[in-house]
MMTF fields as JSON, N, C-alpha, C and O atoms, coordinates in Angstrom:
{
  "mmtfVersion": "1.0.0",
  "mmtfProducer": "UNKNOWN",
  "numBonds": 459,
  "numAtoms": 460,
  "numGroups": 115,
  "numChains": 1,
  "numModels": 1,
  "chainsPerModel": [1],
  "groupsPerChain": [115],
  "chainIdList": ["A"],
  "bondAtomList": [4, 2, 8, 6, 12, 10, 16, 14, 20, 18, 24, 22, 28, 26, 32, 30, 36, 34, 40, 38, 44, 42, 48, 46, 52, 50, 56, 54, 60, 58, 64, 62, 68, 66, 72, 70, 76, 74, 80, 78, 84, 82, 88, 86, 92, 90, 96, 94, 100, 98, 104, 102, 108, 106, 112, 110, 116, 114, 120, 118, 124, 122, 128, 126, 132, 130, 136, 134, 140, 138, 144, 142, 148, 146, 152, 150, 156, 154, 160, 158, 164, 162, 168, 166, 172, 170, 176, 174, 180, 178, 184, 182, 188, 186, 192, 190, 196, 194, 200, 198, 204, 202, 208, 206, 212, 210, 216, 214, 220, 218, 224, 222, 228, 226, 232, 230, 236, 234, 240, 238, 244, 242, 248, 246, 252, 250, 256, 254, 260, 258, 264, 262, 268, 266, 272, 270, 276, 274, 280, 278, 284, 282, 288, 286, 292, 290, 296, 294, 300, 298, 304, 302, 308, 306, 312, 310, 316, 314, 320, 318, 324, 322, 328, 326, 332, 330, 336, 334, 340, 338, 344, 342, 348, 346, 352, 350, 356, 354, 360, 358, 364, 362, 368, 366, 372, 370, 376, 374, 380, 378, 384, 382, 388, 386, 392, 390, 396, 394, 400, 398, 404, 402, 408, 406, 412, 410, 416, 414, 420, 418, 424, 422, 428, 426, 432, 430, 436, 434, 440, 438, 444, 442, 448, 446, 452, 450, 456, 454],
  "bondOrderList": [1, 1, 1, 1, 1, 1, 1, 1, 1, 1, 1, 1, 1, 1, 1, 1, 1, 1, 1, 1, 1, 1, 1, 1, 1, 1, 1, 1, 1, 1, 1, 1, 1, 1, 1, 1, 1, 1, 1, 1, 1, 1, 1, 1, 1, 1, 1, 1, 1, 1, 1, 1, 1, 1, 1, 1, 1, 1, 1, 1, 1, 1, 1, 1, 1, 1, 1, 1, 1, 1, 1, 1, 1, 1, 1, 1, 1, 1, 1, 1, 1, 1, 1, 1, 1, 1, 1, 1, 1, 1, 1, 1, 1, 1, 1, 1, 1, 1, 1, 1, 1, 1, 1, 1, 1, 1, 1, 1, 1, 1, 1, 1, 1, 1],
  "groupList": [{"groupName": "MET", "atomNameList": ["N", "CA", "C", "O"], "elementList": ["N", "C", "C", "O"], "formalChargeList": [0, 0, 0, 0], "bondAtomList": [1, 0, 2, 1, 3, 2], "bondOrderList": [1, 1, 2], "singleLetterCode": "M", "chemCompType": "L-PEPTIDE LINKING"}, {"groupName": "LYS", "atomNameList": ["N", "CA", "C", "O"], "elementList": ["N", "C", "C", "O"], "formalChargeList": [0, 0, 0, 0], "bondAtomList": [1, 0, 2, 1, 3, 2], "bondOrderList": [1, 1, 2], "singleLetterCode": "K", "chemCompType": "L-PEPTIDE LINKING"}, {"groupName": "ILE", "atomNameList": ["N", "CA", "C", "O"], "elementList": ["N", "C", "C", "O"], "formalChargeList": [0, 0, 0, 0], "bondAtomList": [1, 0, 2, 1, 3, 2], "bondOrderList": [1, 1, 2], "singleLetterCode": "I", "chemCompType": "L-PEPTIDE LINKING"}, {"groupName": "TYR", "atomNameList": ["N", "CA", "C", "O"], "elementList": ["N", "C", "C", "O"], "formalChargeList": [0, 0, 0, 0], "bondAtomList": [1, 0, 2, 1, 3, 2], "bondOrderList": [1, 1, 2], "singleLetterCode": "Y", "chemCompType": "L-PEPTIDE LINKING"}, {"groupName": "HIS", "atomNameList": ["N", "CA", "C", "O"], "elementList": ["N", "C", "C", "O"], "formalChargeList": [0, 0, 0, 0], "bondAtomList": [1, 0, 2, 1, 3, 2], "bondOrderList": [1, 1, 2], "singleLetterCode": "H", "chemCompType": "L-PEPTIDE LINKING"}, {"groupName": "LEU", "atomNameList": ["N", "CA", "C", "O"], "elementList": ["N", "C", "C", "O"], "formalChargeList": [0, 0, 0, 0], "bondAtomList": [1, 0, 2, 1, 3, 2], "bondOrderList": [1, 1, 2], "singleLetterCode": "L", "chemCompType": "L-PEPTIDE LINKING"}, {"groupName": "THR", "atomNameList": ["N", "CA", "C", "O"], "elementList": ["N", "C", "C", "O"], "formalChargeList": [0, 0, 0, 0], "bondAtomList": [1, 0, 2, 1, 3, 2], "bondOrderList": [1, 1, 2], "singleLetterCode": "T", "chemCompType": "L-PEPTIDE LINKING"}, {"groupName": "CYS", "atomNameList": ["N", "CA", "C", "O"], "elementList": ["N", "C", "C", "O"], "formalChargeList": [0, 0, 0, 0], "bondAtomList": [1, 0, 2, 1, 3, 2], "bondOrderList": [1, 1, 2], "singleLetterCode": "C", "chemCompType": "L-PEPTIDE LINKING"}, {"groupName": "ASP", "atomNameList": ["N", "CA", "C", "O"], "elementList": ["N", "C", "C", "O"], "formalChargeList": [0, 0, 0, 0], "bondAtomList": [1, 0, 2, 1, 3, 2], "bondOrderList": [1, 1, 2], "singleLetterCode": "D", "chemCompType": "L-PEPTIDE LINKING"}, {"groupName": "ARG", "atomNameList": ["N", "CA", "C", "O"], "elementList": ["N", "C", "C", "O"], "formalChargeList": [0, 0, 0, 0], "bondAtomList": [1, 0, 2, 1, 3, 2], "bondOrderList": [1, 1, 2], "singleLetterCode": "R", "chemCompType": "L-PEPTIDE LINKING"}, {"groupName": "GLN", "atomNameList": ["N", "CA", "C", "O"], "elementList": ["N", "C", "C", "O"], "formalChargeList": [0, 0, 0, 0], "bondAtomList": [1, 0, 2, 1, 3, 2], "bondOrderList": [1, 1, 2], "singleLetterCode": "Q", "chemCompType": "L-PEPTIDE LINKING"}, {"groupName": "ASN", "atomNameList": ["N", "CA", "C", "O"], "elementList": ["N", "C", "C", "O"], "formalChargeList": [0, 0, 0, 0], "bondAtomList": [1, 0, 2, 1, 3, 2], "bondOrderList": [1, 1, 2], "singleLetterCode": "N", "chemCompType": "L-PEPTIDE LINKING"}, {"groupName": "GLY", "atomNameList": ["N", "CA", "C", "O"], "elementList": ["N", "C", "C", "O"], "formalChargeList": [0, 0, 0, 0], "bondAtomList": [1, 0, 2, 1, 3, 2], "bondOrderList": [1, 1, 2], "singleLetterCode": "G", "chemCompType": "PEPTIDE LINKING"}, {"groupName": "PHE", "atomNameList": ["N", "CA", "C", "O"], "elementList": ["N", "C", "C", "O"], "formalChargeList": [0, 0, 0, 0], "bondAtomList": [1, 0, 2, 1, 3, 2], "bondOrderList": [1, 1, 2], "singleLetterCode": "F", "chemCompType": "L-PEPTIDE LINKING"}, {"groupName": "GLU", "atomNameList": ["N", "CA", "C", "O"], "elementList": ["N", "C", "C", "O"], "formalChargeList": [0, 0, 0, 0], "bondAtomList": [1, 0, 2, 1, 3, 2], "bondOrderList": [1, 1, 2], "singleLetterCode": "E", "chemCompType": "L-PEPTIDE LINKING"}, {"groupName": "SER", "atomNameList": ["N", "CA", "C", "O"], "elementList": ["N", "C", "C", "O"], "formalChargeList": [0, 0, 0, 0], "bondAtomList": [1, 0, 2, 1, 3, 2], "bondOrderList": [1, 1, 2], "singleLetterCode": "S", "chemCompType": "L-PEPTIDE LINKING"}, {"groupName": "PRO", "atomNameList": ["N", "CA", "C", "O"], "elementList": ["N", "C", "C", "O"], "formalChargeList": [0, 0, 0, 0], "bondAtomList": [1, 0, 2, 1, 3, 2], "bondOrderList": [1, 1, 2], "singleLetterCode": "P", "chemCompType": "L-PEPTIDE LINKING"}, {"groupName": "VAL", "atomNameList": ["N", "CA", "C", "O"], "elementList": ["N", "C", "C", "O"], "formalChargeList": [0, 0, 0, 0], "bondAtomList": [1, 0, 2, 1, 3, 2], "bondOrderList": [1, 1, 2], "singleLetterCode": "V", "chemCompType": "L-PEPTIDE LINKING"}, {"groupName": "ALA", "atomNameList": ["N", "CA", "C", "O"], "elementList": ["N", "C", "C", "O"], "formalChargeList": [0, 0, 0, 0], "bondAtomList": [1, 0, 2, 1, 3, 2], "bondOrderList": [1, 1, 2], "singleLetterCode": "A", "chemCompType": "L-PEPTIDE LINKING"}],
  "groupTypeList": [0, 1, 1, 2, 3, 4, 5, 1, 6, 7, 8, 6, 7, 1, 9, 2, 5, 1, 10, 2, 11, 5, 8, 12, 13, 14, 2, 10, 14, 2, 1, 15, 15, 16, 17, 8, 1, 14, 10, 5, 10, 14, 0, 3, 18, 13, 6, 11, 15, 3, 14, 18, 5, 13, 11, 1, 9, 18, 9, 5, 3, 1, 14, 10, 12, 5, 1, 8, 1, 11, 2, 15, 14, 18, 14, 3, 1, 14, 5, 2, 5, 15, 14, 3, 6, 13, 5, 1, 9, 16, 17, 18, 2, 17, 8, 8, 14, 2, 13, 17, 12, 11, 15, 1, 1, 6, 17, 14, 14, 5, 2, 18, 1, 11, 18],
  "groupIdList": [1, 2, 3, 4, 5, 6, 7, 8, 9, 10, 11, 12, 13, 14, 15, 16, 17, 18, 19, 20, 21, 22, 23, 24, 25, 26, 27, 28, 29, 30, 31, 32, 33, 34, 35, 36, 37, 38, 39, 40, 41, 42, 43, 44, 45, 46, 47, 48, 49, 50, 51, 52, 53, 54, 55, 56, 57, 58, 59, 60, 61, 62, 63, 64, 65, 66, 67, 68, 69, 70, 71, 72, 73, 74, 75, 76, 77, 78, 79, 80, 81, 82, 83, 84, 85, 86, 87, 88, 89, 90, 91, 92, 93, 94, 95, 96, 97, 98, 99, 100, 101, 102, 103, 104, 105, 106, 107, 108, 109, 110, 111, 112, 113, 114, 115],
  "secStructList": [7, 7, 7, 5, 3, 3, 7, 1, 1, 7, 2, 2, 2, 2, 6, 6, 6, 6, 6, 1, 7, 7, 1, 1, 7, 7, 7, 3, 3, 1, 1, 1, 1, 7, 7, 7, 2, 2, 2, 2, 2, 2, 2, 2, 2, 2, 2, 1, 7, 2, 2, 2, 2, 1, 7, 1, 1, 1, 4, 4, 4, 6, 1, 1, 7, 4, 4, 4, 1, 7, 7, 7, 2, 2, 2, 2, 2, 2, 2, 2, 2, 6, 7, 4, 4, 4, 1, 7, 1, 7, 3, 3, 3, 3, 6, 6, 3, 3, 3, 3, 1, 7, 7, 2, 2, 2, 2, 2, 2, 2, 2, 2, 2, 7, 7],
  "xCoordList": [387.547, 389.008, 389.792, 389.663, 391.001, 391.749, 393.152, 392.962, 393.991, 395.605, 396.331, 395.918, 397.792, 399.314, 400.216, 400.183, 401.202, 401.899, 403.447, 403.559, 404.03, 405.226, 406.661, 406.451, 408.257, 408.785, 409.116, 408.85, 409.719, 410.218, 411.364, 411.548, 412.393, 413.61, 413.887, 414.692, 412.521, 412.165, 412.197, 411.429, 413.211, 412.924, 410.906, 410.16, 411.047, 410.023, 408.568, 407.594, 408.39, 407.197, 406.992, 405.892, 408.506, 408.321, 407.943, 407.525, 408.036, 407.595, 406.0, 405.311, 405.415, 404.419, 403.785, 402.661, 403.764, 403.305, 402.842, 401.824, 404.458, 404.057, 402.944, 402.345, 402.86, 401.926, 400.366, 399.747, 399.535, 398.645, 398.408, 399.189, 396.648, 396.215, 396.391, 395.855, 396.853, 397.106, 396.023, 396.193, 394.8, 394.103, 393.32, 392.687, 393.392, 392.432, 392.989, 392.343, 394.251, 395.014, 395.271, 395.236, 395.643, 395.994, 397.547, 397.47, 398.853, 400.327, 400.878, 400.593, 401.446, 402.335, 403.308, 403.261, 404.47, 405.605, 405.663, 405.233, 406.411, 406.469, 407.97, 408.056, 409.027, 409.631, 409.615, 409.928, 409.184, 409.375, 408.477, 408.75, 406.929, 405.882, 405.423, 404.852, 405.761, 405.771, 404.173, 403.335, 403.877, 402.206, 402.105, 403.023, 401.16, 400.396, 399.887, 399.39, 399.823, 398.357, 397.458, 397.408, 396.135, 395.46, 395.291, 394.459, 396.8, 396.925, 396.851, 395.809, 397.636, 398.023, 396.68, 396.345, 396.39, 394.71, 393.871, 393.978, 393.258, 392.665, 393.425, 392.976, 394.646, 394.611, 394.666, 394.112, 394.795, 394.573, 392.886, 392.474, 392.188, 390.733, 390.707, 389.989, 391.717, 391.422, 392.346, 392.114, 393.11, 393.939, 394.019, 394.609, 393.137, 393.144, 394.447, 394.508, 395.622, 396.678, 398.235, 398.665, 398.692, 399.342, 400.914, 401.622, 400.784, 402.307, 401.993, 402.78, 400.15, 400.432, 401.193, 401.783, 401.037, 401.577, 403.02, 403.634, 403.509, 405.215, 406.276, 406.02, 407.007, 408.048, 409.297, 410.043, 409.092, 409.715, 411.7, 412.537, 411.585, 412.947, 413.529, 414.211, 413.149, 414.107, 414.695, 414.419, 415.861, 417.656, 417.737, 418.399, 416.729, 416.243, 415.975, 416.162, 415.274, 414.39, 415.179, 414.604, 416.757, 417.233, 419.036, 419.919, 419.176, 419.752, 419.145, 419.222, 418.805, 417.803, 417.634, 417.228, 417.955, 417.75, 416.164, 415.94, 415.357, 413.638, 413.27, 412.377, 414.055, 413.643, 413.584, 413.235, 414.264, 414.59, 413.964, 414.065, 413.111, 411.762, 410.611, 410.557, 409.861, 408.336, 407.912, 408.069, 407.297, 407.208, 405.46, 405.059, 404.357, 403.461, 403.003, 403.603, 401.554, 400.629, 400.703, 400.331, 401.226, 400.862, 402.311, 402.236, 403.814, 404.879, 404.945, 405.506, 404.197, 404.18, 404.492, 405.273, 403.088, 402.379, 403.208, 403.926, 403.71, 404.975, 406.357, 406.9, 406.893, 407.795, 407.788, 408.673, 406.58, 405.914, 405.915, 406.53, 405.087, 405.097, 406.407, 406.49, 407.751, 408.71, 409.8, 410.786, 409.054, 410.608, 409.574, 408.717, 409.96, 409.48, 409.356, 408.565, 411.095, 411.209, 410.374, 410.531, 409.49, 408.622, 407.529, 406.873, 406.945, 405.67, 406.112, 406.986, 405.477, 405.536, 405.228, 404.563, 405.62, 405.283, 405.263, 406.412, 404.555, 403.738, 402.504, 402.609, 401.031, 400.166, 399.847, 400.27, 398.496, 397.326, 396.129, 395.761, 395.624, 393.745, 393.373, 394.175, 392.11, 391.238, 389.335, 388.74, 389.229, 387.603, 387.782, 388.425, 386.628, 386.643, 388.536, 388.611, 389.188, 390.067, 391.668, 391.965, 392.168, 394.118, 394.403, 393.647, 395.633, 396.214, 397.776, 398.013, 398.816, 399.717, 401.032, 401.017, 401.963, 403.323, 403.427, 403.018, 404.184, 404.593, 404.81, 405.77, 403.503, 404.243, 403.325, 402.654, 403.421, 402.494, 401.531, 401.173, 400.83, 399.118, 398.933, 397.757, 399.783, 398.767, 398.452, 397.47, 400.236, 399.957, 399.135, 398.899, 398.656, 397.489, 396.413, 395.665, 396.36, 394.742, 394.945, 394.119, 395.539, 395.229, 394.631, 393.581, 395.675, 395.964, 394.379, 393.685, 394.058, 393.002, 391.825, 390.829, 391.847, 390.755, 390.771, 389.718, 392.045, 391.644, 392.124, 392.849, 391.532, 391.087, 389.895, 389.509],
  "yCoordList": [-28.488, -27.838, -29.041, -30.094, -28.314, -29.72, -28.754, -27.549, -29.089, -27.729, -28.993, -29.752, -28.807, -29.737, -28.378, -27.448, -28.7, -26.962, -28.839, -29.876, -28.283, -29.416, -28.786, -27.778, -29.107, -28.359, -28.717, -29.919, -28.392, -29.14, -29.691, -30.636, -29.068, -30.232, -31.387, -31.888, -31.235, -32.609, -34.028, -34.19, -34.926, -35.818, -36.959, -37.639, -36.459, -37.831, -36.906, -37.542, -35.673, -34.672, -34.817, -34.638, -35.319, -35.692, -37.173, -37.743, -37.62, -39.595, -39.046, -40.055, -38.319, -38.599, -38.066, -38.546, -36.989, -35.853, -37.037, -37.27, -37.662, -38.941, -39.781, -40.188, -39.939, -41.35, -40.39, -41.143, -39.452, -38.295, -38.374, -38.446, -38.356, -37.597, -35.996, -35.577, -35.309, -33.705, -32.865, -31.797, -33.778, -33.163, -32.175, -32.559, -31.284, -29.783, -29.5, -28.83, -30.097, -29.184, -27.935, -27.469, -26.914, -25.96, -26.139, -25.498, -26.576, -26.674, -25.438, -24.322, -25.547, -24.427, -24.529, -24.991, -23.918, -24.668, -23.425, -22.272, -24.279, -23.729, -23.004, -22.025, -23.165, -22.789, -20.538, -19.426, -20.987, -19.456, -19.082, -18.117, -20.006, -19.174, -19.888, -20.962, -19.036, -19.452, -19.893, -19.484, -20.721, -20.403, -19.019, -18.475, -18.796, -17.316, -17.498, -18.609, -16.593, -16.843, -17.766, -18.914, -16.71, -17.263, -19.012, -19.847, -19.124, -20.727, -21.24, -21.746, -21.135, -22.075, -21.704, -22.3, -21.242, -20.601, -22.242, -23.425, -21.664, -23.091, -24.701, -25.796, -24.33, -26.035, -25.63, -26.713, -25.129, -25.458, -25.631, -26.172, -24.889, -25.778, -27.138, -27.646, -27.794, -28.898, -30.265, -31.386, -29.474, -30.615, -29.944, -30.537, -28.477, -28.285, -28.354, -28.469, -28.285, -28.56, -27.447, -27.657, -26.689, -26.082, -27.739, -28.214, -28.077, -29.141, -30.783, -31.513, -30.762, -32.095, -31.13, -31.813, -30.139, -29.203, -28.858, -28.076, -29.144, -28.763, -30.181, -31.301, -30.181, -30.931, -31.079, -30.364, -31.846, -32.14, -33.032, -33.611, -32.712, -33.706, -32.355, -32.651, -31.245, -30.368, -30.086, -30.1, -29.671, -29.384, -28.54, -28.901, -27.209, -25.93, -26.392, -25.756, -28.206, -28.257, -28.423, -28.45, -28.597, -28.819, -28.596, -28.943, -27.855, -26.071, -25.198, -24.049, -25.256, -24.469, -24.851, -24.158, -25.863, -27.131, -26.569, -26.47, -26.305, -26.734, -28.14, -28.175, -29.172, -30.044, -30.595, -31.618, -29.0, -29.634, -28.627, -28.642, -27.576, -26.674, -27.321, -28.549, -26.751, -26.995, -25.809, -24.668, -26.171, -25.181, -25.589, -26.752, -24.103, -23.776, -23.391, -22.636, -23.982, -23.81, -22.609, -22.581, -21.417, -20.715, -19.583, -18.439, -20.531, -20.517, -21.523, -21.083, -22.794, -23.641, -22.857, -22.843, -22.134, -21.045, -20.536, -20.858, -19.542, -18.521, -19.261, -18.814, -20.062, -21.15, -21.701, -22.037, -21.86, -22.766, -20.943, -20.633, -20.192, -18.493, -18.322, -18.303, -18.147, -17.329, -18.534, -18.25, -20.062, -20.764, -21.654, -22.155, -21.821, -22.568, -24.367, -25.309, -23.887, -25.53, -26.76, -27.978, -26.046, -26.347, -26.436, -26.383, -26.599, -27.32, -28.789, -29.13, -29.316, -30.313, -30.914, -30.137, -32.02, -31.994, -33.059, -33.28, -33.681, -32.451, -32.019, -32.415, -31.231, -31.192, -31.015, -30.475, -31.999, -31.999, -31.86, -32.562, -30.794, -30.932, -31.432, -32.127, -31.793, -32.24, -32.739, -33.479, -31.57, -31.576, -30.709, -29.907, -31.749, -31.551, -32.706, -33.054, -32.866, -33.736, -32.658, -31.77, -33.094, -32.963, -33.822, -34.788, -33.93, -35.704, -34.554, -33.64, -34.814, -33.733, -35.257, -36.343, -34.602, -35.608, -36.41, -36.267, -37.643, -38.67, -39.698, -40.436, -39.922, -41.473, -42.613, -42.064, -43.713, -44.692, -44.201, -43.662, -44.255, -44.633, -43.445, -43.21, -42.197, -41.035, -40.901, -40.568, -41.472, -41.287, -41.903, -41.566, -43.255, -43.857, -44.118, -44.952, -42.979, -42.501, -41.258, -41.18, -40.827, -39.593, -39.82, -39.571, -40.286, -42.362, -42.226, -41.428, -42.971, -43.195, -42.354, -42.759, -41.224, -40.507, -39.487, -38.976, -39.336, -38.76, -39.732, -39.554, -40.422, -42.177, -41.667, -42.499],
  "zCoordList": [25.735, 26.12, 26.288, 26.913, 25.198, 25.514, 25.921, 26.087, 26.014, 26.427, 27.289, 28.165, 26.498, 27.142, 27.027, 26.22, 28.401, 28.542, 28.618, 29.272, 27.738, 27.773, 28.243, 28.918, 28.072, 27.708, 26.685, 26.708, 25.343, 24.306, 24.144, 23.377, 24.965, 25.034, 26.601, 27.386, 26.19, 27.615, 26.564, 25.617, 26.964, 26.762, 26.781, 26.076, 27.946, 28.134, 28.249, 28.65, 27.975, 27.067, 25.852, 25.328, 24.978, 23.008, 23.086, 22.078, 23.9, 24.115, 24.542, 24.391, 24.841, 25.637, 25.009, 25.155, 24.052, 23.253, 21.934, 21.282, 22.024, 20.389, 20.106, 19.111, 21.879, 21.729, 21.749, 22.5, 21.479, 21.737, 20.571, 19.623, 20.615, 19.43, 19.24, 18.214, 19.805, 19.268, 18.297, 17.71, 18.347, 17.125, 18.064, 19.048, 17.792, 18.655, 20.223, 21.029, 20.515, 21.461, 21.363, 20.224, 22.635, 22.276, 22.778, 23.826, 22.716, 23.122, 23.85, 23.417, 24.644, 25.139, 26.044, 27.184, 25.264, 25.931, 27.192, 27.231, 28.167, 29.354, 29.099, 29.84, 28.379, 28.765, 27.912, 28.337, 26.938, 25.44, 26.422, 27.136, 26.643, 27.355, 28.165, 27.976, 29.712, 31.198, 31.322, 30.518, 32.354, 32.441, 33.496, 34.11, 33.472, 34.189, 35.236, 35.42, 36.2, 37.27, 37.065, 37.507, 35.765, 35.758, 35.317, 35.671, 34.148, 33.845, 35.411, 35.829, 35.984, 37.023, 37.914, 38.938, 37.66, 38.791, 38.208, 38.533, 37.462, 36.375, 36.405, 36.065, 36.92, 36.852, 38.297, 38.485, 39.484, 40.381, 41.053, 42.078, 39.927, 40.283, 40.658, 41.519, 39.801, 39.205, 40.604, 41.058, 40.704, 41.374, 43.431, 44.334, 43.579, 44.736, 45.382, 46.606, 44.573, 45.331, 44.71, 43.576, 45.33, 44.216, 44.303, 43.415, 45.918, 45.575, 44.366, 43.764, 44.508, 43.592, 41.711, 40.874, 41.581, 39.941, 40.531, 39.804, 41.352, 42.022, 41.025, 41.468, 40.202, 40.485, 41.827, 42.496, 41.736, 42.846, 42.52, 43.212, 41.44, 41.003, 39.667, 38.686, 39.921, 39.438, 40.087, 41.287, 39.572, 39.33, 40.979, 41.952, 40.846, 41.603, 42.998, 44.035, 42.783, 44.093, 45.08, 46.169, 45.103, 45.941, 45.743, 46.527, 44.332, 44.704, 45.521, 45.085, 46.123, 46.861, 48.286, 49.219, 48.275, 49.534, 50.173, 51.38, 49.297, 49.027, 49.924, 50.772, 49.597, 50.021, 51.581, 52.169, 51.963, 53.177, 54.519, 55.746, 53.243, 54.189, 54.379, 54.445, 54.457, 54.847, 54.187, 54.621, 52.98, 51.814, 51.797, 51.782, 51.805, 52.028, 50.983, 50.217, 50.742, 49.466, 48.744, 47.57, 49.423, 48.591, 48.197, 47.748, 48.617, 48.739, 46.758, 45.755, 46.884, 45.812, 44.309, 43.358, 44.938, 43.615, 43.592, 42.645, 44.412, 43.483, 43.169, 42.159, 43.665, 42.373, 41.461, 40.674, 41.509, 39.991, 39.036, 38.015, 39.796, 38.527, 38.756, 37.528, 39.197, 38.986, 37.929, 37.249, 38.18, 37.382, 37.104, 37.832, 35.189, 34.842, 35.286, 35.329, 35.613, 35.634, 36.826, 36.744, 37.891, 38.675, 38.622, 39.662, 37.436, 37.309, 36.836, 36.04, 37.373, 37.174, 35.415, 34.729, 34.847, 33.148, 32.187, 31.804, 31.734, 31.077, 31.703, 32.863, 31.532, 32.254, 30.926, 29.903, 31.539, 29.926, 30.823, 31.765, 30.301, 30.099, 29.712, 29.089, 29.496, 28.314, 29.192, 29.975, 28.202, 28.551, 30.834, 31.511, 30.916, 32.91, 33.741, 34.919, 33.122, 33.665, 33.468, 32.669, 34.262, 34.79, 34.488, 34.59, 33.962, 33.81, 34.174, 33.384, 35.587, 36.031, 36.103, 36.682, 35.242, 35.253, 34.346, 33.194, 34.967, 33.271, 33.732, 33.511, 34.762, 35.888, 34.53, 33.657, 34.569, 33.609, 33.5, 32.453, 34.578, 34.646, 34.587, 34.31, 34.769, 34.173, 32.752, 32.089, 32.421, 30.933, 29.84, 28.679, 30.842, 30.395, 30.39, 29.881, 31.28, 31.904, 30.541, 29.631, 30.583, 29.469, 27.613, 27.021, 27.311, 26.127, 26.206, 25.576, 26.918, 27.173, 27.108, 26.509, 27.667, 27.987, 26.287, 25.906, 25.473, 24.687, 23.137, 22.158, 23.482, 22.237, 20.862, 20.04]
}
């Protein structure tokens, strides 16, 4: 399986998608087609952490005062399902591996895996 979850208005996502050979990928734009419980559970199966999938750079994270709270795994899950901006992006699943976020190392690993 090859799948990428991204945000089409995100310049970083656009840049990363240009670097990847997208042949064979299912691409899901998370604003127009938000992640559902099954998809999030599938991502969780790779990471064993909703926090690892959570975008702590999201504006709402600061606006809602979440950075000052102790958030449980269940709360991370519900926050991601309630608002697309809380999913760290892009998220790419390639065969038996997941690549979460846009760090240089993560993007390099994704490109190497998909070469």
